C-alpha positions as CSV (number, residue, x, y, z in Angstrom):
1,X,0.0,0.1,0.0
2,X,1.6,3.4,-1.1
3,X,2.2,6.1,1.5
4,X,0.0,8.5,-0.6
5,X,-3.1,6.3,0.1
6,X,-5.4,8.7,2.2
7,X,-6.0,7.6,5.6
8,X,-3.8,4.4,5.6
9,X,-0.5,3.8,7.3
10,X,2.3,2.0,5.4
11,X,3.5,0.7,8.7
12,X,0.3,-1.3,9.5
13,X,-1.3,-4.4,7.9
14,X,-4.8,-4.3,6.3
15,X,-6.1,-5.5,9.8
16,X,-4.0,-3.0,11.6
17,X,-5.4,-0.2,9.4
18,X,-8.9,-1.4,9.8
19,X,-8.5,-1.3,13.6
20,X,-6.8,1.9,13.6
21,X,-9.4,3.6,11.5
22,X,-12.5,2.0,13.2
23,X,-14.8,4.5,15.0
24,X,-18.4,3.7,15.7
25,X,-20.9,6.5,16.8
26,X,-20.3,5.5,20.4
27,X,-16.5,5.9,20.1
28,X,-16.9,9.1,18.2
29,X,-19.0,10.7,20.9
30,X,-16.9,9.5,23.7
31,X,-13.7,10.6,22.0
32,X,-15.1,14.3,21.7
33,X,-16.2,14.1,25.3
34,X,-12.8,13.0,26.3
35,X,-11.3,16.0,24.8
36,X,-13.8,18.5,26.4
37,X,-15.1,16.9,29.6
38,X,-17.5,19.0,31.7
39,X,-16.2,19.9,35.1
40,X,-18.1,22.1,37.5
41,X,-15.1,24.5,38.1
42,X,-12.3,23.7,35.7
43,X,-14.4,23.3,32.5
44,X,-18.0,24.4,33.2
45,X,-18.7,24.7,29.6
46,X,-17.6,21.3,28.6
47,X,-19.4,18.3,27.4
48,X,-22.1,16.6,29.7
49,X,-22.1,12.8,29.2
50,X,-25.5,11.4,29.0
51,X,-24.5,8.6,26.6
52,X,-22.0,6.5,28.4
53,X,-23.6,4.0,30.8
54,X,-21.7,5.1,34.0
55,X,-23.2,5.6,37.4
56,X,-21.9,8.8,38.8
57,X,-24.2,8.9,41.9
58,X,-22.3,7.0,44.5
59,X,-18.6,8.3,44.5
60,X,-18.9,9.5,48.1
61,X,-20.0,5.9,49.4
62,X,-17.3,4.2,47.3
63,X,-14.6,6.8,48.4
64,X,-15.4,6.1,52.0
65,X,-15.4,2.3,51.7
66,X,-12.3,2.1,49.3
67,X,-10.3,4.1,51.6
68,X,-10.6,2.0,54.8
69,X,-7.5,0.3,55.9
70,X,-8.5,-3.1,55.0
71,X,-8.0,-1.9,51.3
72,X,-4.6,-0.8,51.7
73,X,-2.8,-4.2,51.7
74,X,0.2,-5.4,49.9
75,X,2.0,-8.7,50.1
76,X,4.5,-10.5,47.9
77,X,1.8,-12.7,46.2
78,X,0.0,-9.5,44.9
79,X,3.1,-8.3,43.2
80,X,3.7,-11.7,41.4
81,X,1.9,-13.3,38.5
82,X,-1.4,-14.9,39.5
83,X,-3.6,-17.7,38.0
84,X,-4.7,-16.2,34.7
85,X,-8.3,-16.8,35.5
86,X,-7.8,-14.6,38.7
87,X,-6.3,-15.1,42.1
88,X,-7.9,-18.0,44.0
89,X,-9.1,-15.7,46.8
90,X,-10.9,-13.5,44.4
91,X,-12.6,-16.4,42.4
92,X,-13.7,-17.7,45.9
93,X,-15.3,-14.5,46.8
94,X,-16.9,-14.1,43.5
95,X,-18.4,-17.7,43.8
96,X,-19.7,-16.6,47.2
97,X,-21.1,-13.4,46.0
98,X,-23.0,-14.8,43.1
99,X,-24.3,-17.7,45.2
100,X,-25.7,-15.0,47.6
101,X,-27.0,-12.4,45.3
102,X,-28.0,-14.6,42.4
103,X,-29.9,-16.9,44.9
104,X,-28.3,-20.0,43.7
105,X,-29.9,-23.2,45.1
106,X,-26.4,-24.6,45.8
107,X,-23.0,-23.0,46.5
108,X,-21.3,-22.0,43.2
109,X,-17.6,-23.2,42.6
110,X,-14.6,-20.9,42.5
111,X,-13.1,-23.2,39.8
112,X,-15.9,-22.3,37.6
113,X,-15.2,-18.6,37.9
114,X,-13.0,-16.6,35.4
115,X,-12.0,-13.0,36.1
116,X,-10.7,-10.6,33.5
117,X,-10.3,-6.9,33.0
118,X,-13.9,-6.2,32.1
119,X,-16.7,-7.8,30.4
120,X,-15.6,-6.6,27.1
121,X,-12.5,-8.8,27.4
122,X,-14.7,-11.7,28.4
123,X,-16.8,-11.3,25.3
124,X,-13.8,-11.0,23.0
125,X,-12.2,-14.1,24.7
126,X,-15.3,-16.3,24.6
127,X,-15.8,-15.4,21.0
128,X,-12.2,-16.6,20.2
129,X,-12.6,-19.9,21.9
130,X,-16.1,-20.9,20.8
131,X,-16.0,-19.5,17.3
132,X,-13.7,-19.6,14.3
133,X,-13.0,-16.5,12.2
134,X,-16.1,-15.4,10.2
135,X,-18.4,-17.4,12.4
136,X,-21.3,-15.4,14.0
137,X,-23.3,-15.1,17.2
138,X,-27.0,-14.3,17.4
139,X,-28.1,-11.2,19.1
140,X,-31.5,-9.4,19.3
141,X,-31.4,-5.8,18.5
142,X,-31.2,-3.1,19.7
143,X,-28.2,-4.1,22.0
144,X,-25.2,-2.5,23.8
145,X,-23.3,-1.6,20.6
146,X,-19.7,-2.1,21.9
147,X,-20.2,-5.7,21.9
148,X,-19.9,-5.5,18.1
149,X,-16.2,-4.5,18.5
150,X,-15.6,-6.8,21.4
151,X,-16.1,-9.8,19.1
152,X,-15.0,-8.5,15.8
153,X,-11.6,-6.6,16.5
154,X,-9.6,-9.5,17.7
155,X,-11.5,-12.6,16.9
156,X,-13.0,-11.6,13.6
157,X,-16.5,-12.9,14.9
158,X,-19.7,-11.3,13.6
159,X,-23.0,-10.7,15.2
160,X,-26.2,-11.7,13.3
161,X,-29.0,-9.4,14.3
162,X,-32.6,-10.5,15.4
163,X,-34.5,-7.2,15.0
164,X,-37.2,-6.7,17.7
165,X,-40.4,-4.9,16.9
166,X,-40.6,-1.4,18.6
167,X,-44.4,-1.4,18.0
168,X,-45.6,-4.5,19.6
169,X,-49.0,-5.7,18.3
170,X,-52.6,-6.2,19.2
171,X,-52.1,-9.8,20.3
172,X,-50.5,-8.8,23.5
173,X,-46.9,-8.6,22.3
174,X,-45.1,-5.6,24.2
175,X,-42.7,-3.2,22.4
176,X,-39.3,-4.8,21.6
177,X,-40.5,-8.1,22.9
178,X,-38.0,-11.1,22.6
179,X,-39.6,-14.4,21.8
180,X,-38.4,-17.9,20.9
181,X,-40.1,-17.5,17.5
182,X,-38.1,-14.5,16.8
183,X,-34.8,-16.2,17.6
184,X,-35.9,-19.3,15.5
185,X,-36.5,-17.0,12.6
186,X,-33.2,-15.3,13.1
187,X,-31.3,-18.5,13.1
188,X,-33.2,-19.7,10.1
189,X,-32.3,-16.6,8.2
190,X,-28.6,-16.8,9.3
191,X,-28.3,-20.3,8.0
192,X,-30.0,-19.2,4.7
193,X,-27.4,-16.5,4.3
194,X,-24.5,-18.8,4.9
195,X,-23.6,-18.0,8.5
196,X,-22.4,-20.5,11.0
197,X,-24.0,-19.6,14.3
198,X,-22.2,-20.7,17.4
199,X,-24.1,-18.8,20.2
200,X,-26.8,-16.4,21.3
201,X,-26.2,-13.4,23.5
202,X,-29.0,-12.8,26.1
203,X,-28.9,-9.6,28.3
204,X,-30.9,-9.6,31.5
205,X,-31.6,-6.9,32.6
206,X,-31.4,-5.6,29.1
207,X,-29.1,-2.7,27.9
208,X,-30.6,-0.5,26.5
209,X,-34.2,-1.6,26.8
210,X,-34.4,-2.0,30.6
211,X,-36.3,-5.2,30.0
212,X,-36.4,-7.9,32.8
213,X,-37.0,-11.2,31.4
214,X,-39.1,-13.7,33.7
215,X,-37.5,-17.0,34.6
216,X,-39.9,-18.7,32.4
217,X,-38.9,-16.6,29.4
218,X,-35.1,-17.2,30.1
219,X,-35.7,-20.9,30.4
220,X,-37.5,-20.8,26.9
221,X,-34.5,-19.0,25.5
222,X,-32.0,-21.4,27.0
223,X,-34.0,-24.4,25.7
224,X,-33.8,-22.7,22.1
225,X,-30.1,-22.5,22.5
226,X,-30.0,-26.2,23.6
227,X,-32.1,-27.5,20.8
228,X,-29.8,-25.8,18.3
229,X,-26.6,-26.7,20.1
230,X,-25.8,-23.0,20.7
231,X,-23.8,-21.5,23.5
232,X,-25.9,-19.1,25.6
233,X,-23.8,-16.1,26.7
234,X,-26.0,-14.5,29.4
235,X,-25.0,-11.0,30.4
236,X,-26.4,-9.9,33.9
237,X,-24.2,-7.0,34.6
238,X,-27.3,-5.0,35.8
239,X,-28.6,-7.7,38.2
240,X,-28.4,-5.5,41.2
241,X,-29.4,-2.2,39.7
242,X,-33.2,-2.8,39.6
243,X,-34.7,0.0,41.7
244,X,-38.3,-0.6,41.0
245,X,-39.6,-2.7,44.0
246,X,-42.4,-4.0,42.1
247,X,-40.0,-5.9,39.6
248,X,-38.2,-9.1,40.6
249,X,-35.1,-10.1,38.7
250,X,-34.2,-13.8,38.4
251,X,-30.8,-14.9,37.7
252,X,-30.0,-17.9,35.5
253,X,-27.9,-19.1,38.3
254,X,-31.0,-19.3,40.5
255,X,-32.5,-22.1,38.5
256,X,-32.5,-25.5,40.0
257,X,-31.1,-26.9,36.7
258,X,-30.0,-25.4,33.3
259,X,-31.2,-26.9,30.2
260,X,-27.6,-27.2,28.9
261,X,-25.0,-26.2,31.6
262,X,-22.1,-27.0,29.5
263,X,-23.1,-24.3,27.1
264,X,-24.6,-21.7,29.4
265,X,-22.1,-18.9,30.5
266,X,-23.1,-16.2,32.9
267,X,-21.3,-12.7,32.9
268,X,-21.3,-10.2,35.7
269,X,-19.0,-7.2,36.6
270,X,-18.4,-4.2,38.9
271,X,-19.0,-1.5,36.4
272,X,-22.8,-1.1,36.7
273,X,-24.0,-2.5,39.9
274,X,-21.0,-1.0,41.9
275,X,-20.5,2.1,39.8
276,X,-16.9,1.1,39.3
277,X,-16.4,1.1,35.5
278,X,-12.8,2.1,36.0
279,X,-11.8,-0.7,38.1
280,X,-12.1,-3.0,35.1
281,X,-13.6,-6.2,36.7
282,X,-15.5,-8.7,34.7
283,X,-16.4,-12.1,35.9
284,X,-17.8,-15.3,34.1
285,X,-19.4,-18.3,35.7
286,X,-19.4,-21.5,33.6
287,X,-19.5,-25.2,34.4
288,X,-17.6,-26.0,31.1
289,X,-14.2,-26.8,32.5
290,X,-12.8,-26.9,28.8
291,X,-14.0,-23.3,28.3
292,X,-12.3,-22.1,31.5
293,X,-9.0,-23.9,30.5
294,X,-9.2,-22.1,27.0
295,X,-9.9,-18.8,28.5
296,X,-6.9,-19.3,31.0
297,X,-4.7,-19.2,27.9
298,X,-5.9,-15.8,27.1
299,X,-5.9,-14.4,30.7
300,X,-2.3,-13.1,30.3
301,X,-3.7,-10.4,27.9
302,X,-6.6,-9.5,30.3
303,X,-5.1,-9.7,33.7
304,X,-5.9,-7.5,36.6
305,X,-3.4,-5.9,39.2
306,X,-3.0,-8.0,42.4
307,X,-3.8,-5.0,44.5
308,X,-7.1,-4.4,42.6
309,X,-8.1,-8.0,43.0
310,X,-7.5,-7.8,46.8
311,X,-9.7,-4.6,47.0
312,X,-12.6,-6.2,45.0
313,X,-12.4,-9.3,47.2
314,X,-12.7,-7.1,50.3
315,X,-15.6,-5.3,48.8
316,X,-17.5,-8.5,47.8
317,X,-17.3,-10.1,51.2
318,X,-18.4,-7.0,53.0
319,X,-22.1,-8.1,52.9
320,X,-23.2,-5.6,55.5
321,X,-22.0,-2.7,53.5
322,X,-23.3,-4.1,50.3
323,X,-26.8,-4.8,51.6
324,X,-27.4,-2.4,54.1
325,X,-25.6,0.8,53.0
326,X,-24.5,0.7,49.3
327,X,-27.3,-1.1,47.4
328,X,-30.3,0.7,49.2
329,X,-28.7,4.2,48.8
330,X,-27.7,3.6,45.1
331,X,-31.1,2.4,44.2
332,X,-32.7,5.3,46.0
333,X,-30.5,7.9,44.3
334,X,-31.0,6.2,40.9
335,X,-34.8,6.3,41.5
336,X,-34.7,10.0,42.4
337,X,-32.5,10.9,39.4
338,X,-34.8,8.8,37.1
339,X,-37.8,10.6,38.4
340,X,-36.4,14.0,37.9
341,X,-35.4,13.4,34.4
342,X,-38.7,11.9,33.3
343,X,-40.5,14.7,34.8
344,X,-38.3,17.2,33.0
345,X,-38.8,15.3,29.6
346,X,-42.6,15.7,30.1
347,X,-42.1,19.4,30.4
348,X,-39.5,20.0,27.7
349,X,-40.5,17.6,25.1
350,X,-44.0,17.4,23.2
351,X,-44.5,13.8,24.4
352,X,-46.9,11.3,22.9
353,X,-46.2,8.7,25.6
354,X,-43.3,8.6,28.2
355,X,-44.0,5.1,29.3
356,X,-41.6,2.2,29.3
357,X,-40.0,3.0,26.0
358,X,-41.6,6.0,24.3
359,X,-41.2,9.7,24.2
360,X,-41.2,11.8,21.0
361,X,-38.9,14.2,19.4
362,X,-40.5,13.6,16.1
363,X,-41.5,17.3,16.0
364,X,-37.9,17.9,15.2
365,X,-37.1,15.3,12.7
366,X,-37.7,16.1,9.0
367,X,-38.2,12.4,8.0
368,X,-37.7,9.0,9.5
369,X,-34.2,8.1,8.5
370,X,-31.0,7.2,10.2
371,X,-29.4,10.1,8.5
372,X,-32.0,12.4,10.3
373,X,-31.4,10.6,13.6
374,X,-27.6,11.1,13.2
375,X,-28.2,14.7,12.4
376,X,-30.0,15.1,15.7
377,X,-27.3,13.4,17.6
378,X,-24.6,15.6,16.1
379,X,-26.9,18.6,17.0
380,X,-26.9,17.5,20.6
381,X,-23.2,17.0,20.6
382,X,-22.6,20.4,19.2
383,X,-24.4,21.8,22.1
384,X,-22.2,20.0,24.5
385,X,-24.3,16.9,25.4
386,X,-23.5,13.4,24.5
387,X,-26.4,11.0,23.9
388,X,-26.5,7.5,22.4
389,X,-28.6,7.2,19.2
390,X,-30.4,4.0,18.1
391,X,-28.2,3.1,15.2
392,X,-25.1,2.9,17.6
393,X,-27.2,0.0,19.2
394,X,-28.1,-1.5,15.8
395,X,-31.9,-0.6,16.3
396,X,-33.9,-1.5,13.2
397,X,-35.9,1.7,13.4
398,X,-34.6,5.2,13.3
399,X,-35.4,7.7,16.0
400,X,-34.5,5.9,19.3
401,X,-32.2,7.6,21.9
402,X,-30.7,6.2,25.1
403,X,-30.3,8.9,27.8
404,X,-28.3,8.0,30.9
405,X,-29.6,9.6,34.0
406,X,-27.4,8.2,36.8
407,X,-25.6,11.5,37.3
408,X,-25.8,14.4,39.7
409,X,-29.0,16.5,39.3
410,X,-27.0,19.8,38.4
411,X,-25.5,17.8,35.6
412,X,-28.9,16.5,34.4
413,X,-30.1,20.2,34.6
414,X,-27.3,21.3,32.4
415,X,-27.9,18.5,30.0
416,X,-31.7,19.1,29.5
417,X,-31.6,22.9,29.5
418,X,-30.1,23.3,26.0
419,X,-31.3,26.0,23.6
420,X,-31.4,23.8,20.6
421,X,-34.7,24.7,19.3
422,X,-33.5,27.1,16.7
423,X,-31.2,24.6,15.2
424,X,-33.3,21.5,15.4
425,X,-36.5,23.1,14.4
426,X,-35.0,25.5,11.8
427,X,-36.3,26.8,8.6
428,X,-36.5,23.4,6.9
429,X,-38.4,21.9,9.9
430,X,-41.5,22.7,11.9
431,X,-41.2,26.4,12.8
432,X,-43.1,28.0,15.6
433,X,-45.3,29.9,13.0
434,X,-46.1,26.5,11.1
435,X,-47.0,25.0,14.5
436,X,-49.2,27.8,15.3
437,X,-50.9,27.5,11.9
438,X,-51.5,23.8,12.6
439,X,-52.9,24.5,16.0
440,X,-55.2,27.4,15.1
441,X,-58.3,25.3,14.9
442,X,-57.6,23.1,17.9
443,X,-57.0,26.3,20.1
444,X,-60.3,27.7,19.1
445,X,-62.1,24.5,19.8
446,X,-60.2,24.0,23.1
447,X,-60.0,27.5,24.5
448,X,-63.1,27.0,26.8
449,X,-61.3,24.2,28.5
450,X,-58.1,25.9,29.5
451,X,-58.0,24.5,33.2
452,X,-57.8,20.9,31.8
453,X,-54.8,21.5,29.5
454,X,-52.1,19.0,29.8
455,X,-48.6,19.0,28.5
456,X,-48.4,15.3,28.0
457,X,-50.7,14.2,25.1
458,X,-52.9,11.6,26.7
459,X,-54.2,10.4,23.3
460,X,-52.7,6.9,22.6
461,X,-50.2,7.0,19.8
462,X,-49.5,3.8,17.7
463,X,-46.5,3.1,20.2
464,X,-48.5,3.9,23.4
465,X,-51.3,1.4,22.8
466,X,-49.3,-1.2,24.7
467,X,-49.0,0.9,27.8
468,X,-51.9,-0.7,29.4
469,X,-50.5,-4.2,28.7
470,X,-47.2,-3.0,30.3
471,X,-49.0,-2.6,33.7
472,X,-50.5,-6.1,33.8
473,X,-49.4,-8.0,36.8
474,X,-47.9,-10.8,34.8
475,X,-45.6,-8.4,33.0
476,X,-42.0,-8.2,34.3
477,X,-41.8,-4.6,33.3
478,X,-42.5,-1.6,35.6
479,X,-45.1,1.0,34.7
480,X,-44.4,4.5,33.4
481,X,-44.0,6.0,36.9
482,X,-41.2,3.5,37.9
483,X,-39.7,3.1,34.5
484,X,-36.2,2.0,34.3
485,X,-34.5,-0.9,35.9
486,X,-31.2,0.4,34.8
487,X,-29.2,3.7,34.4
488,X,-30.9,5.0,31.3
489,X,-34.2,5.9,29.7
490,X,-34.7,4.9,26.1
491,X,-36.4,7.6,24.0
492,X,-38.2,7.2,20.7
493,X,-37.5,10.5,18.7
494,X,-39.5,9.3,15.6
495,X,-42.8,8.3,17.1
496,X,-45.9,9.3,15.2
497,X,-46.6,13.0,15.3
498,X,-49.3,13.7,18.0
499,X,-52.8,13.8,16.6
500,X,-53.3,17.0,18.7
501,X,-50.8,19.6,17.2
502,X,-51.7,21.9,20.2
503,X,-50.3,19.7,22.8
504,X,-47.0,19.5,20.9
505,X,-46.9,23.2,20.5
506,X,-47.4,23.8,24.1
507,X,-44.5,21.5,25.0
508,X,-42.4,23.5,22.6
509,X,-43.5,26.8,24.1
510,X,-42.8,25.5,27.7
511,X,-39.3,24.7,26.5
512,X,-38.8,28.2,25.0
513,X,-40.2,30.0,28.0
514,X,-37.3,28.4,29.9
515,X,-34.8,30.1,27.5
516,X,-33.5,33.2,29.0
517,X,-33.7,35.4,25.9
518,X,-36.4,33.8,23.8
519,X,-39.3,36.0,24.8
520,X,-37.2,39.0,24.1
521,X,-36.7,37.9,20.6
522,X,-40.0,36.3,20.0
523,X,-42.9,38.6,21.2
524,X,-46.4,37.8,20.0
525,X,-46.2,40.8,17.7
526,X,-42.9,39.6,16.0
527,X,-44.2,36.0,15.7
528,X,-47.5,37.3,14.0
529,X,-45.5,38.8,11.2
530,X,-47.8,39.3,8.3
531,X,-50.7,37.3,9.8
532,X,-52.3,39.4,12.6
533,X,-54.6,36.4,13.4
534,X,-51.6,34.5,14.7
535,X,-51.2,37.1,17.6
536,X,-54.3,36.1,19.3
537,X,-53.5,32.3,19.0
538,X,-50.0,33.0,20.2
539,X,-51.3,34.8,23.3
540,X,-53.5,32.0,24.1
541,X,-51.0,29.4,23.8
542,X,-48.4,31.4,25.8
543,X,-50.9,31.8,28.6
544,X,-51.5,27.9,28.6
545,X,-47.7,27.2,28.4
546,X,-47.0,29.2,31.5
547,X,-49.3,27.0,33.6
């Protein structure tokens, strides 16, 4: 390859150049955030990160615990090479921890535990030892997007997508519902297209859908894997982050027996449940001794410092701190942050439905395309907020965004108070004047009922028809007031436009009223322009928007 080839290095192989040049949407957003991170005092105008799933609510609790004397321990063994599956003392503590918090019917075995520097390393290593290059693993979409790189960059293993329907249907199917039938259809398509499928990835609780599968559902998925001789890689990294008391999470390790224990592998780590993404601890539990032995050969590439292993072991064995202090407080703070953000979304966005999955930015999108979704994502980024758009998670339908709310309230306030109306809804999109024109008729019809005005449209949209089903007692999913089981809210920015344009406009006006200089630049008189009739409509809407 010549040196003149743009973007390529003569010093790297084709694979090296491919790895060097790879940058997905998630990596692009995080890279820009890394160059301009918000800091309350040092960089107050920096980027607010509401896209990376990090829990930033419990640093005080963690600092207090991690600086206790039992954490500050060094002995010769911690400064020497360890077993490449992790020090024996750490694997023993992980086995005890999982036995307790996963409600295992029998004690789990330390020899079945593998510890690496993060779950990404585990995904990469598992793919390397159960797949050959170009083989594929089945995964429902949307899913946590970095798994694509975890499997592909080193091991050249692909993901075969099983798209989930964001609409649900009238037969009781909830939005984005995973079923065995969809897995079967996906596997059939993969074989028809010539893929060799070695495994299926199951996330419970799900990232980014916040779905919690019942034990019955998980058994059905595992039986599907057994019938087709597929490995089941079960990601349970959010198992202790469920803050809705009405929802119960059931670990795969709580089952009396697994359909195929030799092909079932359960992942967990410290990043989410303990808000310690930087510690880089990922664990795998599998009864397959051959898999453990193969992973041990790769462990030297993914080891963890001995002192860190000691700290994690000390933390995991401190049940009183975990169960009495940390977990209850973490869940309480998550619930408070979630409540705050969802309430603000109801004010700032003309929502059709803020239930488990859906709120609408459709007012700001020109058309339902991934190009428009990416344009909106870049608009947020230009205004110093990182979000995660649906295409970064291989969502089959454009317009979905994930917003991480596990941050301090003043950061959430900064993130949601952007003055982006002018850019998002510019001259090529819905202008205020156009919205007023669309709303004239409904204002006149509705002006006698001002006291009953609502800023959240209660008229069911196509996506909100399933909200009643989501609240049925047999559903594992929380209702709209106790939405998330994880650290994020998934937003649909391409839901159908509200049937009542008035409610959308009121939401937009409410947002504009919060902007310090908007009223100065947009008086009823200036908005009326050449059409005096707009002035009266505008005044009526402004009065309602202030309520």
